[in-house]
C-alpha positions in Angstrom: -37.4 10.2 -10.0 -34.0 9.7 -11.7 -31.3 12.0 -13.1 -28.8 11.3 -15.9 -26.6 9.3 -13.5 -29.4 7.3 -12.0 -30.3 6.3 -8.4 -31.2 9.9 -7.4 -33.7 8.7 -4.8 -31.0 6.7 -3.0 -28.8 9.7 -2.9 -31.7 11.7 -1.5 -32.3 9.2 1.3 -28.5 9.1 2.1 -28.4 12.9 2.3 -31.5 13.2 4.4 -30.1 10.7 6.9 -26.9 12.8 7.1 -28.9 16.0 7.6 -30.8 14.3 10.4 -27.9 12.7 12.1 -25.2 15.3 11.6 -27.1 18.5 10.9 -24.9 19.1 7.8 -25.3 22.4 6.0 -27.5 22.8 2.9 -24.3 23.5 0.8 -22.7 20.2 1.7 -26.0 18.4 1.4 -26.5 19.8 -2.2 -23.0 18.9 -3.2 -23.4 15.3 -1.9 -26.7 15.0 -3.7 -25.1 15.9 -7.0 -22.3 13.3 -6.8 -23.3 9.7 -7.9 -21.3 7.7 -5.4 -22.2 4.4 -7.0 -20.1 5.3 -10.0 -17.0 5.6 -7.8 -17.1 2.1 -6.3 -16.3 -1.2 -7.9 -19.3 -2.8 -9.6 -19.6 -5.6 -7.0 -20.2 -3.0 -4.3 -22.6 -0.8 -6.3 -25.6 -2.0 -4.4 -24.1 -0.8 -1.2 -23.0 2.6 -2.5 -25.5 4.6 -0.5 -25.1 3.0 2.8 -23.1 4.9 5.4 -19.9 2.9 5.6 -16.6 2.6 3.8 -16.2 0.2 0.9 -13.2 -1.4 -0.7 -11.9 0.1 -3.9 -8.9 -2.2 -4.4 -5.3 -2.4 -3.4 -6.2 -2.4 0.2 -7.8 1.1 0.0 -11.4 2.2 0.8 -13.8 4.9 -0.2 -14.7 6.9 3.0 -18.1 6.6 4.6 -20.5 9.3 3.5 -20.7 10.7 7.0 -16.9 11.2 7.1 -16.9 13.0 3.8 -19.6 15.3 5.0 -17.9 16.0 8.3 -14.5 16.8 6.7 -16.2 19.1 4.2 -18.0 20.9 7.0 -14.7 21.3 9.0 -12.9 22.6 6.0 -15.4 25.5 5.5 -14.9 25.3 1.7 -15.7 28.4 -0.4 -16.2 29.0 -4.1 -12.8 29.7 -5.7 -10.7 27.8 -3.2 -7.6 26.0 -4.3 -7.7 22.7 -2.4 -5.3 19.8 -2.0 -6.5 16.3 -1.3 -3.9 13.7 0.0 -5.1 10.2 -0.6 -7.5 10.6 -3.4 -8.6 7.0 -3.8 -11.7 6.6 -5.9 -12.1 10.4 -6.5 -15.5 10.6 -4.8 -14.4 12.9 -2.0 -12.7 15.2 -4.6 -15.9 15.3 -6.6 -17.9 16.5 -3.6 -15.2 19.1 -2.8 -15.2 20.2 -6.5 -18.9 20.9 -6.2 -18.3 23.1 -3.2 -15.4 25.2 -4.6 -17.1 25.5 -8.0 -15.8 26.0 -11.5 -13.6 28.9 -10.3 -12.0 26.7 -7.7 -9.6 23.7 -8.1 -9.0 20.4 -6.4 -5.6 18.8 -6.7 -6.0 15.1 -5.8 -2.8 13.2 -5.1 -3.0 9.4 -5.1 0.1 7.2 -4.8 -1.4 4.1 -6.5 -1.4 4.6 -10.3 -4.2 2.1 -10.9 -6.6 4.0 -8.5 -5.5 7.4 -9.8 -6.2 6.3 -13.4 -9.6 4.9 -12.5 -10.5 8.0 -10.5 -9.5 10.4 -13.3 -11.5 8.5 -15.8 -14.6 8.7 -13.6 -14.1 12.3 -12.8 -13.7 13.2 -16.5 -16.7 11.3 -17.5 -18.8 13.1 -14.9 -17.5 16.5 -16.1 -15.3 17.4 -13.1 -12.7 19.4 -15.1 -11.7 21.4 -12.0 -10.1 18.3 -10.4 -6.4 17.6 -11.3 -5.3 14.0 -10.5 -1.6 13.6 -9.6 0.2 10.3 -9.0 2.7 10.7 -6.2 3.6 10.7 -2.5 0.8 12.8 -1.0 2.7 13.2 2.2 4.9 15.6 0.3 1.9 17.5 -1.1 2.0 18.9 -4.6 4.3 22.0 -4.9 3.3 22.6 -8.5 -0.1 24.0 -7.6 0.6 25.4 -4.1 -0.2 27.3 -2.0 -3.6 25.9 -1.0 -6.5 27.5 0.8 -7.5 24.2 2.2 -5.8 20.8 2.6 -7.4 17.5 3.7 -5.8 14.1 4.3 -7.8 10.9 4.0 -5.2 8.6 5.6 -3.8 8.7 9.1 -0.4 10.3 9.6 2.1 9.9 12.5 2.2 13.8 12.6 1.4 16.7 10.4 3.7 16.5 7.4 5.9 19.5 7.1 5.5 19.9 3.3 1.7 20.3 3.9 2.3 23.0 6.4 4.6 24.8 4.0 2.1 24.5 1.2 -0.9 25.8 3.2 -1.7 29.5 2.8 -1.6 31.8 5.8 -5.2 31.9 6.9 -5.7 28.4 5.4 -7.1 25.3 7.1 -6.2 21.6 7.1 -8.1 18.6 8.2 -6.0 15.5 9.0 -6.3 12.3 11.0 -3.3 11.7 13.3 -2.3 8.4 15.0 -1.8 4.7 14.5 -3.9 2.3 16.7 -5.7 5.3 18.1 -6.5 8.1 15.6 -7.8 11.6 16.2 -9.1 14.0 13.5 -7.5 17.5 13.8 -8.5 20.8 12.3 -5.3 22.8 11.8 -5.4 26.5 11.1 -2.3 28.5 9.9 -2.4 32.1 11.0 -1.0 35.1 9.1 2.3 34.8 11.0 2.7 31.2 9.9 1.9 29.7 13.4 -0.4 26.7 13.6 -3.4 26.3 15.8 -4.6 22.7 16.3 -8.1 21.6 17.5 -9.0 18.0 18.0 -12.4 17.0 16.6 -12.7 13.4 17.7 -11.8 9.7 17.1 -11.7 8.3 13.6 -10.4 5.3 11.7 -8.5 5.7 8.4 -6.0 3.6 6.5 -2.4 4.6 7.3 -0.6 7.3 5.3 2.1 5.8 3.2 5.0 8.0 2.1 8.1 9.9 3.2 6.2 11.7 5.9 3.8 8.8 6.7 4.2 5.6 8.6 6.2 3.8 6.0 7.7 4.6 2.6 
């Protein structure tokens, strides 16, 4: 069986593995089933698109492993209509999955610092019909004030600490998922209460590329 994007059976097998190994929710499983990951990777890696590991996308960057996309989506607890900021958009794949979860009434603001990757991601997203994703070229560690505040923020590069602009742009009652650390990295779920205070919970060890920017490891 195929759909208009092709390789549906491979997507099904990938999602079934994630459900078995991670017990991901039906909502996240359906979102990942809809997004053709093979269209977000360079052609030379297309045959590996549905294996569960990161792949190079150029300029020293990677597309996250499917299991990490699923985990971050689960931790974010995304709802229809949410306004979401992604820091480190890369290929646009993760943004597409999130766009499925927030729906047409929601919005994903994807910030990518490398123009070449941002341009490629925007082209792919537009061709696939993800009109609820806005692609911005810039320093993701400073967020994107234009579309703030955000119900959810997620960062796909490891930061030395939680960037203050992201804290400021997160709505009270909002949630952020972010990897922190250099040689040793931990994924944190950060919740902002209605008084503006942060509650941080460590999820576990991860491995991401470093966050580059004013509030990253280097600028």
